[in-house]
N, C-alpha and C positions, 0 to 999 in steps of 0.2 A: 395661506388658508389657516394653518395652525396658529399663526400670530393673531389672525382675526378672531379665532376661537378664544384665545386668552384675553384679548382686548374686550370681547363682548361680555366677559364675566362681570365687569363693573356695572355695565348697563343692566344686566340680568339681576344683580343685587338690588338695584333701585326699583325695578319692576316688581320683584317679589316681596319687597319690604313695604309694608303699609305705612302711611304717614297721615297726619291730620289733614283734613280737607280745608283749604283756605279759600276765602272769597277774594274777588278782585280788590275789595276795599281793605281787607285785613292783611297787614304785613306779616311775614313769618316771625314767629317768636324769636327773641334773641337767644343765641346759643350760649349756654353756660359752660365755661371751660372746665375740663375734667383733669387738668394737670395737677399732679401731686408733687410737692417739693419745689426745688429751684430749677426753673427752665429759662435759659437766656437765649434770645434770638439774635444771632450775629450775622450781619450782612457781609457778603464777600463779592467784591468786584472781580470777576474772573476774566483774565486776559486770554485764557485758553479757549473759553466758550464765547467770549465777547459780550457778556451780559452780567446782571446782578443775580447772585444766588443767596439763599438763606440757609444758615446752619442753626439747628436747634440743639443747644448744649444743656444736657441735664447733669446737675452736680449733686453728688451724694450728700446726705446730712453730715454736717461737721466740716464740710470743705472750707467754709468761710470762718470757722471758729478760730479764735485767737490762740487756742491751746495747741494747735498743730500747724503753725504757719509754714513749716518746711516740708510737711508731708506731701508726697507725690502719689499720683493715681494712675492705674491702667486706663486705657481708653478703648471703647468699642465704637467703631464707625458703622452706622447703618444707613443704607440708601432708602429713599422714599420717606424722608423725615416727617412729612405731613401725617403719616399714618401711625406714628409711634406713641405719642404722648397725649393727644387731645382729640376727643370726638369731633370738636368743632372744625378741625382742619383735615379730617380724614375722608371727606366726601371724594368719590361717590359711595364709599363704604359706610354702612351704618354704625360701625364700631372701630376701635383702634387696637393697637397691640397691648396697651397698658404696661409699657416698659417701666414707667415711673413707679406705678403701684407695686409691680412685681419686685423691682430692685429695692424699694423702700423696705419691704418685708424681709427680703432675703438678706440684706445687709444688717438690718436690726437683729435678725435671728442668727447672725454670724455664720451664714451659709456660704456666702460669696465674699470676695474682696470688695471693699468700697471702690467703685469705679465711676468714671465719667462716660456718658454716652453722647455721641455726636450724631444727630440725625441730619442727613444731607437731603434737602428738599429736591424733588425731581423738577424738571423743567416744563412739565405739563404734557398732555396728550400729544403724540407725534414725536416731539423732541425727546421724550423719555425713552421711547422705543429705539430711536436712532442712537442715543448716547449710551444706553445700557447694553445693547445687543452687540455681541462680538462679530456677528455676521449679518448686519442689517444694511440700511441704505447708506450709512456713514462709513466709508471704507476705513478711515483712520480712527474709528471710535475707541478701540483699545488703547491706542497711543495717546489720544486726548484725555481719556479717563485717567491713565497713569500720570500724565503731566498735571492734570487738575488736582489730583490727590496729593502727589509728592511735592509739587512746586507751590501749591496754593493753600490747600486745606490743612495739611499737616503742619507747615510752618506757622500758619495763623493760630492753630489750636495749641501747638507746643510752645509758642511764644506768649500766648495770652493766659494759659492755664498751667497748673502744676502737674504736668503729665510725666509718666515714665516713658521716655521716648525710645523704646526699642521694640523689636519684633516679638519678644517674649511676652510683652505686656500690651501689645497692640493688636486688636482684632478688627475684622471687617465682615459685614454681613448684609443681608437683605432678603427680600421675598420676590418670587416670580422673576421678572427681568432684573429687578434689583439684586437678586441672588446671582444672576448671570454676571452682573457687573462686579459683585464681590468675588466670585470665582475667578474672573479674569484677573483681578488684582492679586489673588493668591498665586496664580500661575505666573504672572508677569513680574511681580514684585515680591519674591519670596524672602528677601532680606529686610523688607519693610513690614510686612504683615505675617505674623506667625500663628494667628488664630482665625478661624472662619465659622460663621453662623449662616447656614444656607437653608432657606425655607422655600419649599415648593419651587425648586429651581427649574426654569424653563429650558431644559436641556435639549429640547427639540430644535433650537435655533440652528440655522444653517443645515437643516435636515440631518442632524447628528454630528456635525463638525465640532460643536461645542463639547459634546461628550467625547469625541475622538481626541480632542486636545488634552484630555486627562488620562489617556491610555498609557502614556509614558511620562511620568513626572520624575524629574531628577531630584530637586529639593522641594519637598512638600512642607506644608505648615506643621506646627507642633500638634495642634488639636483642631478638629473640625466637627461641628455638630450639623447633621443633615436631617431635615424634617420634611415629611410629605404625608398627604392624606390619601385615603383610598377613594375619595369622591371629590377630587379637585374640581371637576366639572360635572354637573348633573348629567346622568347618562343620556337623558332625552336630548339635552342641549348638544352633547358631543355627537350623538347619532345624527342629529339634524345637520351638523356641519360635515358629516361624512367620516367621522372618527369614532365608531362604536366602541373601540378598544382603547380609547385615549387614556383612561384612568389606569388600566392595567399597564400600559406602556410607560406612563408617567412614574409609577412606582418602580417599575423595572429599571428605568434609567437612573433613578436615585440610588437603587441598590448597586448598580454598576459603578456609579460615581464613588460610592463609599469604598468599594473594593479597589478601585483604581488609586484612590488616595492612600489607602493602606500600603500599597505596593511601591510607594515612592522609593527611588533607588538609593538615595544618600541618607535617609533617616527613616524612622518608623513612626509615622503620625498616629496619634490616638484618635479614633473615629467613633462618634456616637450616631447611630442611625435610628430614627424614630419614624415608624409607619403608623399613623393614627387612623384607626377605623372610622370611617365617616367624615374624616377631616376634609374641609373644603378650601377653595382658593380665596380666602378672605382673612383680614387682619385678626378676627376673633380667634381663628385656629392657630395662626402664627403666634399670637399672644399666649395662647394656652401652652404652647411648646417652648415659649421663651424662657420660663423659669428653669426647667431642667437643662435647657441648652446653655444658658449663661452660667449655671452652677458647674457644668462640665468644663466650660472654657476658663472660668475664673474662680476656681475653688479657693476657699479661705487658706488652706494649706497648699503651697505650690506643688507638692508631690502627691496630692490626693488623686485618686483614680476614679472616683464616682462620677 
């Protein structure tokens, strides 16, 4: 039931967002790309999942310049790549994260390290839930996700681009179930991913087992940014599904996650928790929190604490 509530948000966005009325004879107007900077779309034939996947690789300004051919870059991997850079690919949502615009400004202002962002497209409705959820219909989803990332995605990106291939400079993140996938990797692959960006994490999966998995972390990430809104689901929508206290619980789970990560036994992760008043379960709000989150994870000075 809770899964259906989260899944219904995309449809709700479409219903509540007005659009120009089209006649049967008039085709929809072409969508104008909103990408800023250099975005490369890289196909990947996945043996783990048995199909073709798309990676959307955003490169910082100066990456291709001849003045620094040996310069290497940190990498942030984000799930649901369709929602990150371009409004034309972010349906059913009416907006995107604006990762490219945010990083262009932050890097130009010398606020964050120049970094590469790899958006990993999801496999579409149904498949996305199966692959991203730690406790869904696909029993071996966490194992497949780890294999997909460590055996296929990382070798491809590290071989094709000038990356800094270590956990200190490698982050993973996402939103909603994409954040669950990212959290699973932080738990299962602590030597591979040292930074986490977790937005509106659907910690209710498995009726709390996802959250329970964080109750005792031996080796935690170095830094984690956790973001959540106080109105992830409109109150009337939540009540209609039988969960009138959904938003209160959603924020409480994120607070618990933050405290659990801080208590990692073998290290002392730095954790940034942002609770946004009125923040909803949409790319617009994840994008608003992206700038402060990526600044926390990839500060220009490695020892910066902001």
